[in-house]
C-alpha positions in Angstrom: -20.8 -17.8 16.3 -21.4 -17.5 20.4 -23.8 -15.6 21.5 -22.0 -14.1 24.5 -20.8 -10.5 24.5 -17.0 -9.4 23.3 -15.0 -8.7 26.1 -14.4 -4.6 25.7 -11.7 -2.3 27.4 -13.6 0.6 29.7 -13.5 2.6 26.6 -15.7 0.1 24.7 -13.0 -1.2 22.2 -13.0 -4.6 21.8 -10.3 -6.7 24.1 -7.6 -9.0 22.0 -7.6 -11.4 24.4 -8.9 -12.2 27.8 -6.4 -14.6 28.7 -2.4 -13.5 27.2 -0.5 -10.7 27.1 1.3 -9.3 23.8 5.1 -10.2 24.1 7.8 -10.8 21.9 7.1 -14.2 20.4 5.7 -16.8 22.6 9.0 -16.7 25.7 10.0 -13.0 25.3 9.6 -10.1 27.5 6.0 -8.2 27.6 5.3 -4.9 26.0 4.6 -1.5 27.3 2.2 -0.8 24.4 -0.1 -3.7 25.6 -2.9 -0.8 26.9 -5.5 -3.6 27.6 -2.9 -5.4 30.0 -1.9 -1.8 31.6 -5.5 -0.7 31.6 -6.6 -3.4 33.5 -3.8 -3.8 36.1 -4.2 0.0 36.6 -7.5 -0.1 37.4 -7.7 -3.6 39.4 -4.8 -1.7 41.5 -7.4 1.1 42.3 -10.3 -1.0 43.3 -10.4 -0.2 47.0 -9.2 2.3 49.3 -7.3 1.8 51.9 -6.2 -1.5 52.7 -4.2 -3.1 49.9 -6.5 -4.9 46.9 -4.6 -8.1 47.4 -2.9 -9.5 50.7 -4.9 -7.1 52.7 -4.3 -8.4 56.4 -0.6 -9.0 57.3 1.7 -8.6 60.2 5.7 -8.2 59.8 9.4 -7.5 61.6 12.5 -6.9 60.7 15.7 -8.9 60.1 19.1 -9.2 58.7 20.3 -11.5 55.9 23.6 -13.1 56.6 25.2 -14.9 53.5 27.8 -17.4 54.6 28.7 -18.9 51.8 30.5 -17.5 48.3 28.3 -17.6 45.5 30.3 -14.4 43.5 31.1 -17.1 40.8 27.3 -16.5 40.1 26.1 -12.6 41.1 28.0 -9.4 41.6 25.5 -8.5 43.7 26.9 -7.0 46.9 24.2 -8.5 49.1 24.8 -12.1 48.1 28.5 -11.6 48.4 30.1 -14.2 51.6 30.0 -12.6 54.8 27.3 -9.6 53.7 25.0 -8.5 56.5 21.7 -6.7 55.0 19.0 -5.2 57.3 15.6 -6.2 56.1 11.9 -5.6 56.9 9.2 -8.7 56.0 5.7 -8.5 55.8 3.8 -11.9 56.0 -0.4 -11.6 54.6 -2.9 -14.0 53.3 -3.9 -13.5 49.6 -7.6 -12.8 49.4 -9.1 -12.4 52.6 -9.6 -8.2 54.0 -8.2 -6.7 56.5 -10.1 -8.0 58.8 -10.2 -11.7 57.9 -8.7 -14.6 59.7 -5.2 -15.1 60.0 -5.4 -19.5 59.5 -7.9 -18.8 56.5 -7.2 -21.6 53.8 -4.8 -18.8 51.7 -1.3 -19.0 50.3 0.7 -16.6 52.5 2.7 -13.8 51.4 6.3 -13.8 51.8 7.3 -10.4 50.7 10.9 -8.9 52.3 12.7 -6.0 51.7 16.9 -5.6 52.0 17.8 -2.3 52.2 21.8 -2.7 50.2 24.0 -0.3 49.6 22.9 0.0 46.3 19.3 1.0 47.0 16.7 -1.5 48.1 16.0 -5.1 46.8 12.6 -6.3 47.0 11.9 -10.2 46.5 7.9 -10.4 47.0 7.1 -14.3 47.0 4.9 -16.8 48.9 5.1 -19.6 50.9 4.3 -21.6 48.0 6.6 -22.1 45.1 4.1 -21.3 42.6 1.4 -19.7 41.4 -2.2 -20.1 39.8 -1.8 -18.5 36.6 0.9 -17.6 34.1 -0.1 -14.7 32.8 -0.7 -11.1 34.2 -4.2 -10.7 31.3 -5.6 -13.1 34.0 -4.6 -11.8 37.0 -7.6 -9.7 38.6 -10.1 -11.8 37.2 -8.1 -14.3 39.1 -8.3 -12.0 42.2 -11.9 -11.1 41.6 -13.2 -14.5 41.6 -11.7 -15.3 45.0 -12.9 -12.1 46.3 -16.8 -11.4 47.2 -19.5 -11.3 44.7 -21.1 -8.2 43.2 -24.7 -8.7 43.8 -24.7 -10.5 47.4 -21.0 -9.2 48.5 -20.7 -13.0 49.8 -17.8 -14.9 49.7 -18.8 -18.2 46.7 -16.8 -21.2 46.2 -18.9 -21.7 43.1 -16.9 -19.0 41.9 -13.6 -20.3 43.1 -14.1 -23.3 40.9 -15.6 -21.9 38.5 -12.3 -20.0 37.6 -10.3 -22.6 38.2 -11.4 -25.5 36.5 -11.5 -23.2 33.4 -8.1 -22.6 34.3 -6.2 -26.1 34.2 -2.9 -24.4 35.1 -3.8 -23.4 38.5 -3.6 -27.3 39.3 -0.4 -27.2 40.9 -1.3 -24.5 43.2 -4.6 -25.3 44.1 -3.2 -28.9 45.1 -0.6 -26.9 47.7 -4.0 -25.1 48.7 -6.0 -28.2 49.4 -3.3 -29.6 51.4 -2.4 -28.7 55.1 -0.1 -26.1 54.0 -2.7 -24.0 52.9 -3.6 -23.5 57.0 0.0 -23.2 58.5 0.7 -23.1 61.7 2.4 -19.9 62.5 4.3 -17.8 60.1 7.2 -19.1 61.8 6.4 -22.4 60.6 6.5 -21.9 56.7 8.7 -21.8 54.0 9.1 -18.7 51.5 10.0 -18.8 47.7 10.9 -16.0 45.8 8.6 -17.8 43.4 9.7 -16.4 40.2 12.8 -16.7 37.9 15.6 -14.2 38.2 18.8 -12.7 36.2 21.9 -13.0 38.0 25.0 -12.2 36.4 28.5 -11.5 37.8 31.3 -9.3 37.6 32.4 -11.4 34.2 28.8 -11.1 33.0 28.0 -14.2 33.0 24.1 -14.7 33.4 22.3 -17.5 35.4 18.6 -18.0 36.5 17.7 -18.1 39.6 14.6 -19.0 41.9 15.1 -18.3 45.3 13.9 -20.4 48.7 13.3 -19.1 52.4 13.6 -22.5 54.7 12.2 -22.8 58.0 14.4 -23.7 60.8 11.8 -23.8 63.0 10.8 -27.0 60.9 7.2 -27.2 58.6 4.1 -27.6 61.1 0.6 -26.7 59.7 -3.2 -26.9 61.3 -5.6 -29.9 60.2 -8.3 -27.9 58.5 -11.0 -28.5 62.1 -8.2 -26.7 64.1 -7.6 -24.1 62.0 -11.3 -23.3 61.6 -11.6 -23.6 65.7 -8.8 -21.1 66.3 -10.5 -18.8 63.8 -13.0 -18.8 66.3 -11.5 -18.0 69.2 -8.2 -15.6 67.6 -8.3 -14.4 64.2 -4.9 -12.7 64.8 -3.1 -15.8 66.0 -0.3 -15.5 63.2 0.3 -11.7 63.8 0.3 -12.4 67.5 2.7 -15.3 67.8 4.9 -13.8 65.4 5.1 -10.0 67.8 5.1 -13.0 71.1 7.7 -15.1 69.9 10.5 -12.0 69.2 9.2 -10.1 72.2 10.4 -13.1 74.0 13.8 -13.4 72.1 12.5 -16.5 70.2 14.1 -15.0 67.2 12.7 -17.1 64.2 14.7 -17.9 61.5 15.0 -19.1 58.0 18.1 -21.1 56.0 18.4 -19.4 52.5 18.7 -21.5 49.0 19.3 -20.7 45.8 18.7 -22.9 42.5 20.9 -22.0 39.8 20.2 -22.6 36.3 22.8 -22.0 33.6 21.8 -19.4 31.2 21.7 -21.2 28.0 19.9 -24.2 30.0 16.6 -22.2 29.4 15.7 -22.8 25.9 15.7 -26.3 25.6 14.9 -27.6 29.2 12.0 -30.3 29.4 9.8 -27.5 30.4 9.0 -23.4 30.3 11.5 -23.0 33.3 10.1 -19.4 33.3 6.6 -21.0 33.8 5.7 -19.6 37.4 2.9 -22.8 37.5 6.2 -24.9 37.8 8.9 -25.4 40.0 12.4 -26.6 38.6 13.0 -30.3 40.3 15.9 -30.3 42.8 17.5 -33.6 41.0 17.8 -31.6 38.1 19.3 -28.1 39.9 19.7 -28.8 43.5 19.2 -26.1 46.2 22.8 -24.6 47.2 22.5 -22.7 50.6 24.0 -19.6 50.8 23.0 -18.2 54.5 20.8 -17.0 57.0 17.9 -14.8 57.2 17.0 -13.7 61.2 13.9 -11.7 62.8 15.6 -9.7 64.9 12.9 -6.6 66.3 9.3 -5.7 65.8 8.0 -3.1 64.4 6.8 -0.4 66.9 4.4 1.2 64.9 2.3 -1.3 62.8 1.0 1.3 60.2 3.7 2.8 59.7 6.3 0.4 59.2 4.3 -2.6 58.0 1.1 -1.1 56.6 2.8 1.3 54.4 5.8 -0.6 53.7 5.8 -0.9 50.0 7.3 -4.1 48.1 7.7 -3.8 44.5 9.7 -6.4 42.6 11.0 -3.9 39.7 13.5 -2.6 42.8 16.6 -4.6 41.5 20.2 -3.9 42.4 23.3 -4.7 39.8 24.1 -8.2 40.0 19.7 -8.6 39.4 17.6 -8.9 36.6 14.4 -9.6 35.6 13.8 -12.9 33.7 11.1 -13.1 30.8 8.5 -14.8 33.6 5.2 -13.6 32.5 3.6 -13.0 35.6 6.8 -11.4 36.9 6.8 -8.5 33.6 3.3 -8.0 34.7 4.4 -7.1 38.4 7.3 -5.1 37.6 4.4 -2.7 36.9 1.6 -3.2 38.8 3.4 -3.2 42.1 4.9 0.3 42.2 1.8 1.6 40.4 -0.7 0.4 43.3 1.3 1.8 46.0 1.1 5.5 44.2 -1.8 4.8 44.2 -2.9 4.0 47.5 0.2 5.6 50.1 0.8 8.5 47.5 3.1 9.4 44.7 6.0 10.0 47.7 5.6 6.8 48.9 9.3 5.9 49.1 10.1 8.7 51.1 8.7 7.0 54.2 11.1 6.0 57.0 10.2 2.5 56.3 10.4 2.7 52.7 13.1 5.2 51.8 16.5 3.1 50.9 20.0 3.4 53.6 22.0 4.2 50.9 21.8 8.0 49.0 18.9 9.3 46.8 19.7 11.2 43.5 16.9 11.3 41.7 14.9 14.0 39.2 11.5 12.6 40.6 10.4 15.7 42.2 7.2 17.4 43.9 3.5 15.6 44.2 1.6 15.3 47.2 3.9 15.4 50.7 7.2 15.0 48.7 9.8 16.5 51.3 13.1 15.2 50.4 13.3 16.1 46.8 17.0 16.7 46.6 17.2 20.3 44.9 18.0 21.9 41.4 19.1 20.6 38.9 15.5 18.9 38.0 16.3 17.5 34.6 18.6 15.5 32.2 21.2 15.4 31.3 22.1 18.8 32.7 25.2 20.8 32.5 24.7 22.2 36.2 26.8 18.9 38.1 23.6 16.9 38.8 23.6 13.1 39.5 24.4 10.8 36.2 23.7 7.5 36.1 26.5 4.9 35.1 25.5 1.9 32.8 28.9 0.2 33.6 27.0 -0.9 36.7 24.3 -2.9 34.9 26.5 -4.9 32.8 25.2 -8.3 32.2 21.7 -7.9 32.4 20.7 -7.8 29.2 19.9 -10.6 26.3 18.6 -10.9 23.2 15.2 -11.7 22.5 13.5 -11.9 18.9 9.8 -12.9 17.3 6.4 -11.7 16.0 4.0 -9.3 18.4 1.7 -11.9 19.4 -0.6 -12.9 21.9 0.1 -16.7 23.1 0.8 -19.1 25.7 4.2 -20.5 26.4 5.5 -22.2 23.4 5.5 -25.7 24.6 9.0 -27.8 25.7 8.7 -31.2 25.8 7.3 -31.7 29.2 4.9 -28.6 29.2 1.5 -29.6 31.1 -0.7 -28.5 33.4 -0.8 -31.9 35.6 2.4 -33.3 35.4 4.1 -31.6 38.5 0.4 -31.8 40.8 0.6 -35.8 39.7 3.6 -35.6 40.9 3.5 -34.2 44.2 0.3 -36.0 45.0 1.9 -39.5 44.1 5.3 -38.7 45.5 5.3 -36.2 47.7 2.3 -35.9 50.2 1.8 -38.9 52.8 -1.1 -41.0 53.3 -2.3 -38.8 56.1 -1.6 -35.6 53.8 -3.7 -37.5 50.6 -6.4 -38.0 53.1 -6.8 -34.2 54.2 -6.1 -32.7 51.1 -9.3 -34.9 49.4 -11.5 -33.8 52.7 -10.4 -30.0 52.1 -11.5 -30.3 48.8 -14.4 -32.0 49.5 -15.0 -29.2 52.6 -14.5 -26.6 50.0 -16.6 -28.0 47.4 -19.9 -29.2 49.2 -20.8 -25.5 50.4 -24.0 -24.8 49.7 -23.4 -22.6 46.6 -21.3 -24.9 44.6 -23.6 -26.4 42.0 -24.1 -29.9 40.9 -22.8 -28.8 38.0 -19.7 -27.3 39.0 -19.1 -30.5 41.2 -19.1 -32.7 38.6 -16.4 -30.2 36.9 -14.4 -30.2 40.2 -14.2 -33.9 40.2 -13.0 -33.8 36.6 -10.3 -31.4 37.4 -9.0 -33.6 40.1 -9.1 -36.8 37.8 -7.1 -34.7 35.3 -4.1 -34.7 38.2 -4.6 -38.3 39.4 -7.7 -40.8 38.9 -7.2 -42.1 42.5 -8.3 -38.7 43.8 -10.4 -37.4 40.9 -12.6 -40.7 41.9 -12.2 -40.5 45.9 -13.4 -36.3 45.3 -16.1 -37.6 43.6 -17.0 -40.1 46.2 -17.1 -37.3 48.7 -19.1 -35.2 46.8 -21.4 -38.0 45.8 -21.2 -37.9 42.6 -19.8 -41.6 41.7 -20.2 -42.8 37.8 -20.2 -39.2 36.4 
């Protein structure tokens, strides 16, 4: 019996799990009755005022999505029909840094887009990497706590970061990407964006598909080395914000080629690994990217706070033709993002100009702080007073069957489900020799921070040896702990 205390919720009740949310079967959607998960996410969303608890430092601009190819066989979503032209706003950001942190810090970059469609807002909340550190939202607040500041000294602590990563082997793919030069992009214009999660598409006939989004920069991928990024932090911590604003001001409008990977609905059940696992990518050889259009940034905001800092992105904003998948991280974010906005900006955040859809709003929500756009009586449904009525037919096709016991579990293993295969492929087949050299030096530099203990450095070596022996051995050499 361990002498460690039992985790509890804030009411002192024993916690059912530190790692797994409650789901319908190991691969099914999460349950709203999982009070412990909801309490963790809701409390986490309210930790800081007023900056975002995650993605605090960022900037953005307005853009236009133009669809050039016919994908109507996959989705009936109007914004993805050939010839459609949809206005949008994007916010780029770092993930862990505070509001005043440097743009060039080693970190993933947020890549959140709001599309103002004729069927309401559609939000795509992603990053510049196609994967993430964890696959279950039960661990999200703990992960971010490990990347933020210590409670006692209020200092960042690399030992804390490696403690979480080495105890969470599913993080290996994302940490591998983070420790390459992709972790320090040259600018927001010179990086790709990814929806990261798997989403459901369904067409007018009700046929269903799984899809992943990719935005490939037309400016070309360009990154800083660790030394270059550190040098720029000292002279211009707002380098990315400045670069984007100046480029658009001068008429150098950045653009991205928009691609999707499409998986037939039935393939998911017996695919070689779980396709809803956010720590995995779909190999292009299995599901080749399909180019569907171009997305271009066309103008800067006039007021950064009003239009960028109060912009509220939420993956729960779907339009007919698009739905959620059983991706557990996506399921958690469907609740967490709008809940964070209600706290940080206010109950009526969607009435702000930057968040208000371009299409008419007919909602039965009413009142709350700073409400100014309520539609009047009637204020309830059902009613016999001519109020708006839902049209379920618009959403025909989004449903699918699920079954299973109510449990807390990792995903059921598929044939090739493991945490190290894809980062091993990245090391062996994707990275150049220079990329590998930089990755090793970045890892060694990060793990050489004075607060990282000798025991933790040995765990770091083992973490990377699990990815690839040569990588782990080179990290061991760099850390001076060969033979252990």
